[in-house]
C-alpha positions as CSV (number, residue, x, y, z in Angstrom):
1,M,-60.3,146.4,13.7
2,P,-57.4,147.3,15.9
3,E,-55.6,144.4,17.5
4,A,-53.9,144.2,20.9
5,F,-52.4,141.4,22.9
6,G,-52.0,141.2,26.5
7,K,-51.7,139.2,29.8
8,V,-54.4,139.2,32.6
9,L,-52.7,140.4,35.8
10,R,-55.6,140.5,38.1
11,I,-59.4,139.5,38.3
12,N,-61.6,141.0,41.0
13,G,-65.3,140.2,40.3
14,N,-65.9,141.4,36.8
15,I,-63.1,144.1,37.0
16,V,-60.3,142.6,34.8
17,T,-56.8,144.2,34.8
18,I,-54.7,143.4,31.4
19,Q,-51.2,144.5,30.8
20,V,-51.2,145.1,26.8
21,L,-48.0,143.6,25.7
22,K,-48.2,144.1,21.8
23,S,-50.2,146.8,20.0
24,D,-49.2,149.4,17.5
25,R,-52.6,151.1,17.8
26,M,-52.9,152.1,21.5
27,S,-54.2,155.4,20.4
28,Y,-57.6,153.7,19.6
29,L,-58.0,152.8,23.3
30,T,-59.8,155.3,25.4
31,T,-61.2,155.0,28.9
32,G,-64.9,154.2,28.7
33,S,-64.7,152.7,25.1
34,D,-66.0,149.4,24.3
35,A,-63.4,146.5,24.1
36,G,-63.8,142.8,23.2
37,L,-62.1,140.0,25.2
38,I,-61.1,136.7,23.7
39,Y,-59.9,133.9,26.2
40,D,-57.0,131.6,25.2
41,D,-58.2,128.3,26.6
42,G,-55.7,126.2,24.9
43,R,-58.0,124.5,22.7
44,H,-58.6,127.3,20.2
45,I,-56.0,129.6,18.3
46,S,-53.7,131.1,20.9
47,M,-52.8,134.6,21.4
48,V,-49.2,133.7,20.3
49,Q,-50.4,132.3,17.1
50,R,-52.6,135.1,16.5
51,R,-49.7,137.6,17.1
52,K,-47.4,135.6,14.6
53,I,-50.1,135.7,12.0
54,F,-50.8,139.4,12.2
55,A,-47.1,140.1,12.2
56,M,-46.8,138.4,8.7
57,L,-50.1,139.9,7.4
58,H,-48.7,143.4,8.3
59,E,-45.6,142.6,6.2
60,I,-47.7,141.1,3.4
61,D,-50.2,144.1,3.3
62,E,-47.1,146.7,3.1
63,Y,-45.1,144.6,0.7
64,F,-47.9,144.4,-1.8
65,G,-49.1,147.9,-1.1
66,N,-52.6,147.1,0.0
67,Y,-52.3,149.1,3.1
68,L,-55.8,147.7,4.1
69,L,-55.1,145.0,6.6
70,G,-58.6,143.7,6.6
71,L,-58.3,143.1,2.8
72,T,-55.0,141.5,3.0
73,E,-56.3,139.1,5.7
74,Y,-59.3,138.3,3.6
75,Q,-57.1,137.6,0.5
76,M,-54.7,135.3,2.4
77,K,-57.4,133.4,4.0
78,Q,-59.0,132.7,0.7
79,R,-55.7,131.8,-1.0
80,F,-55.1,129.3,2.1
81,C,-58.5,127.7,1.7
82,S,-58.2,127.2,-2.0
83,T,-54.6,125.7,-1.5
84,T,-55.4,123.3,1.2
85,Q,-59.0,122.6,0.0
86,T,-60.4,124.1,3.3
87,F,-63.6,125.4,1.8
88,D,-65.3,126.7,4.9
89,D,-64.0,130.4,5.9
90,F,-62.5,130.5,9.3
91,S,-62.2,133.0,11.9
92,L,-58.8,134.1,13.5
93,S,-60.7,134.7,16.8
94,N,-61.8,131.2,17.3
95,C,-60.4,128.7,14.8
96,S,-58.5,125.5,16.2
97,K,-54.9,125.7,17.2
98,S,-54.0,123.1,14.3
99,L,-55.8,125.1,11.5
100,A,-53.9,128.2,12.9
101,T,-50.7,126.4,12.6
102,G,-51.4,125.3,9.1
103,F,-52.2,129.0,8.2
104,I,-48.9,130.2,9.9
105,E,-47.0,127.6,7.9
106,F,-48.8,128.7,4.6
107,L,-48.0,132.3,5.4
108,I,-44.3,131.5,5.9
109,Q,-44.0,129.6,2.7
110,F,-46.0,132.3,0.9
111,C,-43.7,135.2,2.1
112,L,-40.5,133.1,1.4
113,V,-41.7,132.4,-2.1
114,E,-42.9,135.9,-2.9
115,G,-39.8,137.5,-1.4
116,V,-41.5,139.5,1.2
117,N,-39.1,141.2,3.4
118,F,-39.5,140.6,7.0
119,S,-38.8,143.3,9.8
120,T,-36.6,142.3,12.5
121,K,-39.7,142.2,14.7
122,S,-41.5,139.9,12.6
123,L,-38.7,137.5,12.2
124,D,-38.5,137.4,16.0
125,E,-42.1,136.3,15.9
126,I,-41.8,133.4,13.5
127,R,-38.2,132.1,13.5
128,G,-37.5,128.8,15.1
129,Q,-41.0,127.4,14.9
130,Y,-43.9,126.4,12.8
131,G,-42.1,125.3,9.8
132,W,-39.9,128.3,9.5
133,E,-36.7,126.4,9.2
134,R,-38.0,123.7,6.9
135,A,-39.4,126.4,4.5
136,C,-36.1,128.2,4.5
137,L,-34.4,125.1,3.4
138,D,-36.8,124.7,0.6
139,E,-36.5,128.2,-0.6
140,R,-32.9,128.5,0.1
141,R,-33.5,131.5,2.5
142,C,-31.5,132.1,5.5
143,S,-33.2,130.9,8.6
144,I,-31.8,134.0,10.5
145,C,-32.3,136.9,8.4
146,G,-34.1,135.7,5.2
147,D,-31.3,136.5,2.7
148,H,-30.2,133.8,0.0
149,A,-28.6,130.8,1.8
150,D,-26.8,127.6,1.2
151,I,-27.3,124.5,3.4
152,A,-25.1,124.1,6.5
153,H,-24.6,121.1,8.4
154,V,-25.4,121.1,12.3
155,H,-22.8,118.3,12.9
156,A,-19.6,118.6,10.8
157,V,-19.4,116.4,7.8
158,G,-15.6,116.0,8.2
159,I,-12.6,117.3,6.4
160,G,-12.0,115.7,3.0
161,R,-15.4,114.2,2.6
162,N,-17.3,114.8,-0.6
163,R,-20.7,116.0,0.4
164,N,-22.2,114.9,-2.9
165,K,-21.6,111.3,-2.1
166,I,-22.1,110.9,1.6
167,N,-25.4,109.7,3.1
168,H,-27.2,112.8,4.7
169,I,-30.0,110.8,6.3
170,G,-30.1,111.5,10.0
171,Y,-28.1,114.6,9.8
172,Q,-29.5,118.1,10.8
173,V,-29.1,120.9,8.5
174,M,-30.1,124.5,8.3
175,A,-30.2,127.2,5.6
176,L,-27.7,129.9,6.3
177,C,-26.5,132.9,4.4
178,R,-22.7,133.3,4.2
179,K,-22.7,135.9,7.0
180,H,-24.5,133.7,9.3
181,H,-22.6,130.6,8.3
182,T,-19.3,132.3,9.1
183,E,-20.8,133.4,12.5
184,Q,-21.8,129.9,13.0
185,H,-18.3,128.5,12.7
186,T,-17.0,131.4,14.6
187,I,-19.0,131.2,17.9
188,G,-19.6,127.4,17.7
189,I,-22.8,125.6,16.6
190,W,-24.3,125.3,20.0
191,S,-23.8,128.8,21.0
192,F,-25.3,129.9,17.5
193,M,-28.3,127.7,17.8
194,D,-29.1,128.9,21.3
195,K,-28.6,132.7,20.3
196,Y,-31.0,132.4,17.5
197,H,-33.4,129.7,18.9
198,I,-33.2,127.4,16.0
199,K,-32.9,123.7,16.1
200,G,-32.2,122.6,12.5
201,V,-34.0,120.1,10.5
202,R,-33.3,116.3,10.6
203,V,-32.9,115.0,7.0
204,T,-35.1,112.3,6.0
205,P,-35.1,110.4,2.6
206,E,-37.8,112.6,1.3
207,I,-36.0,115.8,2.4
208,A,-32.7,114.4,1.0
209,E,-34.5,113.9,-2.4
210,R,-36.2,117.2,-2.5
211,L,-33.1,119.2,-1.7
212,R,-30.8,116.8,-3.9
213,L,-28.6,116.2,-0.7
214,G,-25.6,113.7,-1.0
215,N,-26.3,110.3,-2.4
216,W,-30.2,110.6,-2.4
217,R,-30.3,109.0,-5.8
218,V,-29.2,105.6,-4.2
219,Y,-32.7,105.2,-2.7
220,H,-34.2,105.3,-6.2
221,Q,-31.5,102.9,-7.4
222,E,-30.3,105.8,-9.7
223,P,-26.3,106.2,-10.3
224,I,-24.6,109.0,-8.3
225,I,-23.9,111.7,-10.5
226,T,-21.0,113.9,-9.7
227,E,-19.4,116.9,-11.6
């Protein structure tokens, strides 16, 4: 089914004027044709969430060569239900906002693990929220472009300090490729974060252990091992 997203500009009785903001299938829309209308009331899945979901579903559909968006949507929803033990099927028209958020985070993780290449348009849709930066850290993918990445610090660790020995808890980190890490140092961290609308991930003991950051072994009373 063709998808379109828009904003209500004017309501006059039962005549509603809508500005279509995003649709790659405008040719399906003709004067006099039937059209559905889903309200975003803030309690169910939002139009923004739907837009993000379908941006990723399009990428997955093309990457795996399905070229049947409906089939790809069904397959990913089934995989999500199986992984999260959500046994009931759900609709992307009226599911809850929390379920939609979980599905978005699942799709992000899936795309990063499977190496699905994001177009610039899709990256713009999902970057900076819904677990994107955290997933990029886990998979060592740049949070800006999706390329292979290393872990960069939002706050400077300090010249001469051994990153393998310091306590990273409370630091903010992000996954950046060499190109974007260089840009971060060139334009300054705050200008960089504002430009790409990213926040960084604050390191907790669990994140430090998962990513093997600094002296994470201390929290398990293990000796610090250095090369």
